C-alpha angles and dihedrals in degrees: 000000000000121000139183120236112191089323094315112121117226119188087216135359098249116114128171107234124242114273095022101074103038112218092323099254090085090070096039093106092051098066143325104297090203091081088072120096091224139327125237106207128223112286111271132204130192094260129035114269129200092201131220127331118267142292089058103148127069125182119228138182104281093351149028140242120226134184098175091148102224096293104191141138096246135258096286093056090045094056100034100041119004099050096043089050091051093045091059090068104020124065104175129087119307120208116204110210109205130193136184145172096219136028089250091058093049092051094045091054094042093050092054092045091050090060095049109101093203095060113087102179133022116217116191116204107211095179089095120110116254102232091201093057103051096275098299109153115249090230096058095066123058093212094053092043089053093048092052093047093049094050095045091046088059091062099036113076103135103053138047110263118221123183116210110216131215115230091207092100140096095232117025091173093063091052093045091052090049091055092046091050089049093058108272114157094205145350135235116206141216125018120185128303121239110259145164142205127194127209099225092193095055093030095227139098115285091225118064088220089054096225132044146167115290115212138154138082093323094069097050099100092050094046090048091052091051093049089050093049094049094044089056091051103039134052100208122094122269133215103209118215137168129094097351110158108148145040088253090057089053090054091046092050091050091049088052091055111280120133093192128017128219122211113209130159092019088070089061092049093043119015090199094055097110094045091050093047092050092048092050097045096084090051093051091044091053091048091052093041092242110155097177127021091214088068094064100049109123095350092138 
């Protein structure tokens, strides 16, 4: 079940997605974290953030909407406290998910992460709004996505650089290609879709922020399609994400073009989701006569 991700060895392709597994230590009492292929940590900004006002979670059929607002303790706490605490109990690859509201913030965070010996992969979340361009997310415009990637690439020389793409675009392939041309080593896709729920009794949005990111089983077919489209157009590895909830989904994502597969909202519904998926993968592989997961990447 092992795979290689830009030279980083993973014992299996299953990775808890950023924002759904905290900083890892929160789940340490649930099971041995070392069964995980890697862990993508909670998204981190330069300064600590308290996030959006509550309520900021809305349940949906086969999914959920969240507008947590990147609540996190800041990059210094991540590097000086959170990662060392996790490294005491976890020995597999650690993925630092970094966010920012300007190119300068992205590069500041990435430069610090690049120097941290306990971080194995840097994952840049470009779904954040660019405060200097009216709040448009970096990842919804190919030019801005390319600019972020180019500038971060200049300060990241020791780690593989992955760019996490927003699906809230008309042409995700164009943005993926822009990131590849700008020097990205890999891509993570997709992040959440913009959604909304209304409380019909109170006649107002369920979420205080009005809109939020929709994730969960319902988005899997769309995420799968986007992974396949990008895999056909780009030559760098992909971490597939979006609605994955079973070992069969992992196989499907890899057939579509993913090298590794992130599990997101399912971790919130079931904290043992990744463990159960990893345990079932060999059974599904045997059933499908798959000897090596590397053989099925991008076969469709």
